[in-house]
N, C-alpha and C positions, 0 to 999 in steps of 0.2 A: 542508611540503605538496608532494606530488609534482606531476608536469606534469598527470596525469590529473585530479587533484583541482582544480588551477588551471583547467584547460579547463572541468570542470563548473561551476565557479563563474562563468566567463565566459558559458556559455549559460544561466545562470539555473537551475542545478539546485537551488540551496538557497532559491531565491525563490519557488518555485512555490506558487500560491495553493490549487488545488484546490478551488474554490468548490462544483463539482459534487458533492462528498463531504459537504457540510455537512448535507443532508437526512436522512443516515444516523446522524448522532450524536443520541442520545436527548436531547429537551428538558429530561428530567428529570435527566440527568447533570451533577452538581455536580464531582466529582473526576474529572479527565480526564488521560490521559498519551497524547501523541503520541510514537512511537519513530520517530526519523529526522525530526526537526521542522525541519531546516534552519535558517533565520534566523527562524523563527516566523510566517511568513505565514498558514498555516492557523490556529495557535493564536490569533493576533490576532482572526480572525473568530469564534473560539470564545468569546472573553473576555465575561465578564459579571461584575457585581459580586459575585454569590455564588458564582462558579465558582473552583476551584482548578486551574489549569493547570499540568501538569508536561511537561517536555520532555526527550527523551534524543537526543544528536547527536553523531556521531563527529568531524565536522570542527570543529577549535577555534575559527576565525573564526567560522563560522555559529553555533555554540553560544553565543558571546559576544554576538551580536547577539540571539539568541533570549532572553537574559536581560531585555531591555528589555520583552518581551512576557508571558513565562510568569512564574507564581510561583515554580517551581523549575526548574533545568536542570542536568541530569547530562551531562558530556561524556564519551564513551567508547562502546565497543561494549556493545550490550544485554547480552551474556552477562556481560561484565566487571563492569558496574555494577548487575546484577540484585539482588545481595545488599544493595544501598543503598536499594532501591525498598520502600516499605512494603506489607506483605502485606495482602490482604482490604480493600483501600483505594478501588481506583477502579471508578468506574461505567462507564467507557469507556476502552479503550485501543485507539490507532489505529495502524495500519500503512498509510499511503498510499504505495504502490509502494515497499515496503521488503521484504516477504519474499522477493521473488525475488533479492534481493542477499545473502541468508543461505544458508550451506552447508546448514544443516539446519532449514529453516523449521517443519517439523513439531514438532521438539524445541521451538522458540521459542514456538509457540502452546500447548504443553503447559505450558510455564513461565508463561505469562501467567495461567493459571488460579489460581495462588495470589495474584496481584496484584488479582484481580477481587473486588468486593463481592458479596453474595449476589445481586444483580440486575444485576450488571455484564455488559457484552458487550464483544466484540472486534469492531472494524471494520476491514475491510481493502480496498485497492484493488490489484488484482493485473493486469498485462498478460496479455493473451489472445494465445497463440502462433498461434492459428488465426484471427487478424486478416485480412481478406481482402487488405489491401495487402501484409501478411507473406507470405501465401501465393502471391500472384500474382508480386510483384515478386522475392522473394528465393527462394522454392522452385521455382516452376514456370518462370519465365522465366530467371532468372540460375543456378538449379540450385546455389545457392550458400549457405553459412551462415557468413557473414562479420561479425564483431562490428564496431560502429561506435562511435565516441567521441562522436557527437553525440546520443545518447541515443535512445530508441524501444524497440521491442520486442527487438531484438539489441544493446542497449546494451552496452557492454564491461566493465561491471560487474555484469551480471546473471550469476548462477550457476545458478539453476533456472528453468525455463520451465513454464508452466502453460496448461491450457485450462479450460473452465468445469467438465468433469468432474473433472479432477484437483484443482481447487480445492475442490469439494464432498467428494471423497474424502478429501483432507487433514483437512478439519475433522471428517468424520464418524468417520475413524480415530483422531482424538485426543479424541473424546468431547465434541464440541460439537453442538449443535443449531442448524442453520442457519435462521435467522429470516427473513433477506432475501438474495436472491442474483440480481443481474440486471445485464445489460450496460450500460456507460455509454460515451460518447465514441464514438458510431456513425460509420461512414464517411460522407463527404460526396459523394464522387464518383458521379456517376449510372451511371458504368461499373461501378463496384465493386457498386453497389446492384442493378444489372441481372444481373450475374453471380451474386450470391448468391440473388437471386429465381429464376433459371433452375435452381437446384439443388433446387427444389421443397422447401425446409425443411431439407435436409441440412446446409447450411452457414449456418443463421439465426444461429447463435452467432457467425459470422465477421464480421457487421456491427459488432462493438463492439471497440474497442481495449483495452477493461479491464473487468473485472468487480469490482463492488462487492458486498461480503459483510459481513452482520452474524451473528455467532454468539456463542452463550452456552454455557457449560459444562453438560453434563448433571449435575445434582446427584443423586447417589444416596441 
């Protein structure tokens, strides 16, 4: 494990619960896969006696802990272990703050189509580059684009950056119908809220640190 991975472990990178994402998981979903499941915190909240929970995790130590929670855990990169995953099987495939870490996320969500059951959906949480704190502090004030090791929108493991428009476009271009797309984790500072309000709607999307999306493949 390299230094950066050790640091991610220290700041709780693999223990993130993401309880705000639970409402986007269909109650009817029985076979669920979380890509980037960490130690299985979110999977633990999804667990029901009737559910089959799968996890994919690159970090070996985190994957080991996830086995205590998940029905099945595959350790490795999604593209590498893809062939080991059952096809037409999952009612829900989850990417909680994962797609921005992937070089070609559009190819990844295209691959997910073959994993989904006929009624299956893909659920994602993706950081919003236009988040007001990021715009004011990093872009306007500092005039800097410096990656940071402690997480956040400019996390040093992020490869791709998204806004609400580019998230929608990615799903549209890969043949998905977006069922739900909404901002989560709004800013709390009154100064940031005031700044957003003064733009008369132009920066309304900048209130949110992330966007949650539920999408299903368009079946022809």
